[in-house]
C-alpha positions as CSV (number, residue, x, y, z in Angstrom):
1,X,-68.4,-6.3,5.4
2,X,-67.2,-3.2,3.5
3,X,-63.5,-3.0,3.3
4,X,-62.9,-4.7,6.6
5,X,-65.5,-2.5,8.3
6,X,-68.8,-4.1,9.7
7,X,-71.8,-2.5,8.3
8,X,-75.4,-2.1,9.7
9,X,-78.5,-0.7,8.2
10,X,-81.3,0.6,10.3
11,X,-84.7,0.5,8.7
12,X,-87.4,2.6,10.6
13,X,-90.9,1.4,9.5
14,X,-94.5,2.4,10.3
15,X,-97.2,0.7,8.3
16,X,-95.0,-0.2,5.3
17,X,-96.4,-3.8,4.8
18,X,-96.5,-3.2,1.0
19,X,-93.0,-1.9,0.8
20,X,-90.7,-3.4,3.4
21,X,-90.3,-6.9,1.8
22,X,-88.8,-5.1,-1.1
23,X,-86.4,-3.1,0.9
24,X,-85.1,-6.2,2.7
25,X,-84.9,-8.3,-0.4
26,X,-82.7,-5.7,-2.2
27,X,-80.4,-5.1,0.7
28,X,-76.8,-5.1,-0.6
29,X,-74.7,-8.1,0.2
30,X,-71.9,-6.2,2.1
31,X,-74.5,-5.4,4.9
32,X,-73.7,-7.6,7.9
33,X,-76.9,-6.7,10.0
34,X,-80.2,-5.3,9.1
35,X,-82.0,-3.5,12.1
36,X,-85.8,-3.2,11.5
37,X,-87.6,-1.1,13.9
38,X,-91.4,-1.3,13.8
39,X,-92.7,1.9,15.1
40,X,-95.9,0.2,16.4
41,X,-97.4,-0.3,13.0
42,X,-101.2,-0.9,12.8
43,X,-100.7,-3.1,9.7
44,X,-98.8,-6.4,9.0
45,X,-95.2,-4.8,8.8
46,X,-94.1,-6.8,11.6
47,X,-95.2,-10.0,10.2
48,X,-93.9,-9.4,6.9
49,X,-90.5,-8.9,8.4
50,X,-90.7,-12.1,10.4
51,X,-91.7,-13.9,7.2
52,X,-88.5,-12.5,5.5
53,X,-86.4,-13.5,8.4
54,X,-87.8,-17.1,8.5
55,X,-87.0,-17.4,4.7
56,X,-83.9,-18.9,3.3
57,X,-82.4,-15.9,1.7
58,X,-81.9,-13.9,4.9
59,X,-79.1,-15.9,6.6
60,X,-79.9,-14.5,9.9
61,X,-78.8,-11.1,9.4
62,X,-82.0,-9.3,9.9
63,X,-83.3,-8.5,13.3
64,X,-86.7,-7.1,14.2
65,X,-87.1,-4.5,17.1
66,X,-90.5,-2.9,18.0
67,X,-92.0,-0.1,19.9
68,X,-95.2,-0.6,22.1
69,X,-96.5,2.8,20.8
70,X,-95.9,5.0,17.9
71,X,-92.9,7.3,19.0
72,X,-91.9,8.9,15.7
73,X,-89.3,8.2,13.0
74,X,-86.6,9.7,15.0
75,X,-87.2,7.3,17.9
76,X,-87.1,4.4,15.6
77,X,-83.7,5.5,14.2
78,X,-82.4,6.0,17.7
79,X,-83.5,2.6,18.7
80,X,-81.8,1.1,15.8
81,X,-78.6,3.2,16.6
82,X,-78.5,1.9,20.1
83,X,-78.7,-1.6,18.8
84,X,-75.8,-0.9,16.4
85,X,-73.9,0.5,19.2
86,X,-74.3,-2.6,21.3
87,X,-73.0,-4.8,18.5
88,X,-70.1,-2.2,17.9
89,X,-70.9,-1.8,14.3
90,X,-68.3,0.3,12.4
91,X,-70.6,2.1,10.0
92,X,-74.3,2.3,10.5
93,X,-76.6,3.4,7.7
94,X,-80.2,4.3,7.7
95,X,-82.6,3.2,5.1
96,X,-86.3,4.0,5.2
97,X,-88.8,1.2,4.9
98,X,-90.9,2.9,2.1
99,X,-88.6,1.9,-0.8
100,X,-87.7,5.6,-1.6
101,X,-83.9,5.0,-1.1
102,X,-82.0,3.1,-4.0
103,X,-80.0,0.2,-2.3
104,X,-77.6,0.3,-5.2
105,X,-76.5,3.9,-3.8
106,X,-75.7,2.5,-0.3
107,X,-72.2,2.1,-1.1
108,X,-71.8,5.8,-1.9
109,X,-72.8,6.6,1.6
110,X,-70.9,3.8,3.5
111,X,-67.8,4.3,1.6
112,X,-66.5,7.7,2.7
113,X,-67.3,6.7,6.5
114,X,-65.6,3.3,6.2
115,X,-62.6,4.8,4.6
116,X,-62.2,7.4,7.3
117,X,-62.9,10.3,4.9
118,X,-66.1,11.4,6.8
119,X,-67.7,10.7,10.0
120,X,-71.2,11.1,8.6
121,X,-72.5,10.9,5.1
122,X,-75.9,12.0,4.0
123,X,-77.8,11.8,0.7
124,X,-78.6,14.8,-1.3
125,X,-81.4,14.5,-3.8
126,X,-81.2,18.2,-4.6
127,X,-77.7,17.8,-6.4
128,X,-78.9,14.9,-8.6
129,X,-79.6,16.0,-12.2
130,X,-83.3,16.2,-13.0
131,X,-84.2,16.7,-9.3
132,X,-86.5,19.6,-10.0
133,X,-88.5,17.4,-12.5
134,X,-88.5,14.4,-10.2
135,X,-89.3,15.7,-6.7
136,X,-92.7,17.2,-6.1
137,X,-92.5,21.0,-6.3
138,X,-93.9,21.6,-2.8
139,X,-91.6,19.0,-1.2
140,X,-88.6,20.5,-3.2
141,X,-89.2,24.1,-2.2
142,X,-90.1,23.1,1.5
143,X,-86.9,21.1,1.6
144,X,-84.9,23.9,0.1
145,X,-86.3,26.4,2.8
146,X,-85.4,24.0,5.6
147,X,-81.9,23.3,4.2
148,X,-81.2,27.0,4.2
149,X,-82.2,27.1,7.7
150,X,-80.3,24.2,8.7
151,X,-77.2,25.4,7.2
152,X,-77.3,28.2,9.5
153,X,-78.2,26.3,12.6
154,X,-75.8,23.3,12.2
155,X,-72.8,25.3,10.8
156,X,-72.3,22.7,7.9
157,X,-72.8,25.3,5.0
158,X,-72.0,22.9,2.5
159,X,-74.9,20.5,3.3
160,X,-78.2,20.7,1.4
161,X,-81.3,18.5,1.6
162,X,-81.1,18.4,5.3
163,X,-84.5,16.3,5.3
164,X,-82.7,13.2,3.7
165,X,-82.8,10.3,6.0
166,X,-80.5,8.2,3.7
167,X,-77.2,8.5,5.8
168,X,-74.3,6.6,7.2
169,X,-72.4,7.4,10.5
170,X,-69.4,6.1,12.2
171,X,-69.1,4.1,15.4
172,X,-67.2,7.0,17.1
173,X,-69.7,9.6,16.3
174,X,-72.5,7.4,17.7
175,X,-70.5,6.9,20.9
176,X,-70.1,10.6,21.2
177,X,-73.3,12.4,20.5
178,X,-76.1,12.2,23.1
179,X,-78.5,9.8,21.3
180,X,-81.1,9.9,24.1
181,X,-81.6,13.7,23.6
182,X,-82.0,13.4,19.7
183,X,-85.3,14.7,18.3
184,X,-87.9,12.1,18.2
185,X,-90.0,13.1,15.0
186,X,-89.2,14.2,11.3
187,X,-86.7,16.8,12.4
188,X,-84.1,14.2,13.7
189,X,-81.7,14.8,10.6
190,X,-81.5,18.5,11.4
191,X,-81.0,17.9,15.1
192,X,-78.3,15.2,14.5
193,X,-76.3,17.5,12.1
194,X,-76.2,20.3,14.9
195,X,-75.1,17.8,17.5
196,X,-72.3,16.4,15.1
197,X,-71.1,20.0,14.5
198,X,-70.8,20.6,18.3
199,X,-68.0,17.7,18.2
200,X,-66.5,18.8,14.9
201,X,-67.4,15.8,13.2
202,X,-66.8,15.8,9.3
203,X,-69.8,15.5,7.1
204,X,-70.0,14.5,3.5
205,X,-72.9,15.4,1.1
206,X,-73.5,12.8,-1.5
207,X,-75.6,13.1,-4.6
208,X,-78.2,10.4,-4.6
209,X,-81.2,9.5,-7.0
210,X,-84.5,10.9,-5.8
211,X,-87.1,8.0,-5.9
212,X,-90.8,8.7,-6.0
213,X,-94.0,6.8,-7.0
214,X,-92.9,3.3,-6.0
215,X,-96.0,2.7,-3.8
216,X,-94.9,4.9,-0.9
217,X,-97.4,6.7,1.3
218,X,-96.0,10.0,2.7
219,X,-97.0,10.5,6.3
220,X,-95.5,14.1,6.5
221,X,-97.8,17.1,6.1
222,X,-95.7,20.0,5.0
223,X,-98.1,22.6,6.5
224,X,-97.6,21.2,9.7
225,X,-94.0,20.1,9.6
226,X,-92.4,23.2,8.3
227,X,-93.5,25.6,11.2
228,X,-92.6,23.0,13.8
229,X,-89.3,22.4,12.0
230,X,-88.4,26.2,11.9
231,X,-88.9,26.6,15.6
232,X,-86.8,23.4,16.3
233,X,-84.1,24.6,14.0
234,X,-84.0,28.1,15.8
235,X,-83.8,26.4,19.2
236,X,-81.0,24.1,18.0
237,X,-79.1,27.1,16.5
238,X,-79.0,28.8,19.9
239,X,-78.0,25.5,21.6
240,X,-75.2,25.1,19.4
241,X,-73.8,28.5,19.8
242,X,-73.9,28.1,23.5
243,X,-72.3,24.6,23.5
244,X,-69.7,25.1,20.7
245,X,-68.7,28.8,21.3
246,X,-69.2,29.2,25.0
247,X,-68.9,25.9,26.9
248,X,-66.5,24.1,24.7
249,X,-64.5,26.9,23.4
250,X,-65.0,30.6,23.0
251,X,-65.5,32.7,19.9
252,X,-66.6,36.2,19.6
253,X,-69.2,35.2,16.9
254,X,-71.6,34.7,19.7
255,X,-71.6,38.6,20.3
256,X,-72.0,39.2,16.7
257,X,-75.0,37.0,16.4
258,X,-76.5,38.1,19.9
259,X,-76.0,41.9,19.2
260,X,-77.0,41.4,15.6
261,X,-80.3,39.7,16.2
262,X,-81.1,42.3,19.0
263,X,-80.3,45.3,16.8
264,X,-81.9,43.8,13.7
265,X,-85.3,43.0,15.7
266,X,-85.3,46.2,17.4
267,X,-84.8,48.3,14.2
268,X,-87.5,46.1,12.5
269,X,-90.1,46.6,15.2
270,X,-89.4,50.2,15.6
271,X,-89.7,50.7,11.9
272,X,-93.1,48.9,11.9
273,X,-94.1,51.2,14.7
274,X,-93.1,54.4,12.7
275,X,-94.9,53.1,9.7
276,X,-98.1,52.4,11.5
277,X,-97.9,55.8,13.3
278,X,-97.5,57.6,10.0
279,X,-100.4,55.8,8.5
280,X,-102.8,56.4,11.5
281,X,-101.8,59.5,13.3
282,X,-99.5,61.6,11.0
283,X,-95.8,62.6,10.3
284,X,-92.9,61.1,12.2
285,X,-89.5,62.7,13.0
286,X,-86.8,62.1,10.3
287,X,-84.4,61.3,13.0
288,X,-86.6,58.4,14.4
289,X,-86.7,56.9,10.7
290,X,-83.0,57.1,10.4
291,X,-82.4,55.6,13.9
292,X,-84.6,52.6,12.9
293,X,-82.9,52.1,9.5
294,X,-79.5,52.4,11.3
295,X,-80.4,49.6,13.9
296,X,-81.9,47.3,11.1
297,X,-78.6,47.7,8.9
298,X,-76.2,47.4,11.7
299,X,-78.1,44.2,12.9
300,X,-78.1,42.7,9.5
301,X,-74.4,43.3,9.1
302,X,-73.5,42.0,12.4
303,X,-75.6,38.9,11.6
304,X,-73.8,38.3,8.3
305,X,-70.3,38.9,9.9
306,X,-71.2,36.2,12.5
307,X,-72.1,33.7,9.6
308,X,-68.9,34.4,7.9
309,X,-66.9,33.7,11.0
310,X,-69.1,30.3,11.5
311,X,-68.3,29.4,8.0
312,X,-64.5,29.8,8.7
313,X,-64.5,27.9,12.0
314,X,-66.3,25.0,10.3
315,X,-64.5,25.1,6.9
316,X,-62.4,21.9,7.8
317,X,-65.4,19.9,8.5
318,X,-66.4,19.9,4.8
319,X,-65.5,16.6,3.1
320,X,-64.7,16.9,-0.5
321,X,-65.4,13.7,-2.3
322,X,-63.9,12.8,-5.8
323,X,-66.3,12.8,-8.7
324,X,-69.1,14.9,-9.9
325,X,-72.9,14.6,-9.1
326,X,-74.3,12.0,-11.3
327,X,-76.9,12.6,-14.0
328,X,-79.9,10.5,-14.4
329,X,-79.0,7.2,-16.1
330,X,-80.4,6.6,-19.6
331,X,-83.0,3.9,-19.6
332,X,-83.7,3.7,-16.0
333,X,-87.0,5.8,-15.0
334,X,-86.7,8.3,-12.1
335,X,-89.7,6.8,-10.3
336,X,-88.4,3.3,-10.1
337,X,-85.8,1.2,-8.2
């Protein structure tokens, strides 16, 4: 237990036979239950977990759940969440089975939730000193781009590193959100943030150490994930505006966003049409050009005003934790545990 609160850790795993034993062996003592979800691995991941459970060091706190077919990391996390709900665990964390999450930092995520400071805490590798040198460049830039979109879509403007799966969530939050509808693949952290915002749950962003080159094998292809994630985030943005600002309550920012996107898009497309017309056919009327610029700028202004209103509405959902983001510790390599 952690300060009189029960703690569970969900460990989604797919083909992690070389890594999962280390994750389980280094799980902090305050964790009451470790829920490993084998997402239909084709290697010996399940057997490695069973061997760990049969050992003397586990004490019966690890349970193994499995999927009959590979459903995606989001599905594995949801399966673990459902089991934690069944056990009525106070704080449920998620730690990947590939060894890329430092178990010593679990307390940083569990603490704010267990103490009632936040309903959801997530790791942020981008805030950590030396992150630019540690994280592969393409992953850093792709993560930063998706984080920017997720800020707009979720309403949590203080949150970065939206793709981080190192998280902790309260029992109340799990009981409230619609787990059965959570996105089932790599976009589940983004989707979860959107759903938490609809119910005004408080989110803490915690600086954690990025861990790479510990034997993990990335299964995420950025050239496939980024376009899919961008479309998902856009859909969730529209869903959040409808649920939070139309169904649950009303706020005029939906008009700012709606008319803003309409005017912005119309002005942009009309401007492109005039540009092509000028290149292919000849001069265009100055009034048409001015009208296109007017629509474009008015739409941009309305969108920015909608963002400002959204930031004001969600200001109280930002959790300010004491202490500054930690710098890399001397003598401890960034790529090791």
